[in-house]
Phi, psi and omega in degrees: 000139179242101185280148177291169176228156165236154176263115178286344169196153177210110179250130189236132178264180180295164177293135179273176177296332176279005179087354178262167181256141169290139178220162167225118186217152183249116188251131180229124175286151174226158191273051161251118193229145165266155180249125185246120172241136187219129182220163181295146187209182176281331180204193182270113179231125177245127178227164181094334181216086186301337182278001180302130164237326191284324173295322175298317178296316186296314188284327177296321181285327175297315183300313184297316181295325181268001177066042180230164169284139174283099183237074180222143168252120188240144175232132182245121173255109189277130169234329179284129179299140179285141175054047186246354189085018183253002174075025184299316177300319181290326182291320180295316180297314182293315180303315179292327178293310178307310186288316181294317181297320176301332182275357181284147177298327172227092180297148176298142171294169183304311183293321175297323178288324172298317181292324172302309181303318181297329178289341182274329181174155182297324182280340188300318178306324183297328187278358181280339181228155181289166169098148173293150183213157171267125181245135182233186182071231170271359178127354187268346175273117186244143172222129183292144180240144171262102185239147176300143178241006184267066179214170181238145184245129165262116183258127182234137178239110182289118183282346180274356185260131176297128172288109176272151174289157181303318180297321180292321174302315182288325179295320177295321174303317177294316177298332184276359181080023183292165173112312182307147177075021181305313180303314181293322182285330175296312182297329180292317178300313184294321179297313178293325179296321178297340180266002186278110174241331181238153184305327180300329178299335180300338180296337186272354177292148183294146181292161179298116181299339181269003187301315179294317182295329181291337185072012185247006186299331182303320182297334178303313176299326179297321180287321174302312178300331180276004173112002178297139175279345172207138172219145180196170173278142173267129175056227181267013176073185006273002181295143182229143180232153168229146188254136184223151183279333183235142181296322179301319183291319175302315182293321178296317181294320178298327179287330181286346186289336175091185186278348181274002177227137169281143181216144179230147169249124191226159170253154171289148178235151181284000000 
């Protein structure tokens, strides 16, 4: 299983010389999952999701790094919405890497596997290991976090919002003048994160810097009005989440969102 993620906070700095942005973000898995099945094959065959590129690329690179032929048959059953800010492609790639690596006569060590994952995308290393994490750099520097898990998540996908690519959202972020004061804002995130003992304390984390650029920010207010103690855009959007203390309240909020939004009531997963 490959679980989606939400960003419980995302602080973004200016564009670096390598074209990427410096970030500090809190990543949490949720129980919306794709199913990845992998077995030995005659060559590298991906089925079930014709649009896939990242799983095929991940396994081809793994085979090259390990000095073997890429001989796996993979089936992807998608449940995580594509291009939604939930990390579905990265989760799929990480799941395939872990299973395929374990099947090798000489599996890659943890550091080599993480380095390979980082070449595929900033979120991929996060999905290799369990647990919530603080991600820094371009997202590849990870530190485990002990966060409360006793809350419910209403995940909403606004159907009326155009899905922009991650690069388009970051470009819009730059156009809006985002990025200055990154070190101060990152320090604020770390300070607030250190005080999180109960779910309600997550409300004090700074909002997603990409919310305005994603175009999905309006739905955040709807979830707060429906009783969420925190609501924000996930990643580069357009998916939005609200956090609730009780499952009944989360279900009620999901019903209130209306027919123009797809909604799920989910739990965090480790």
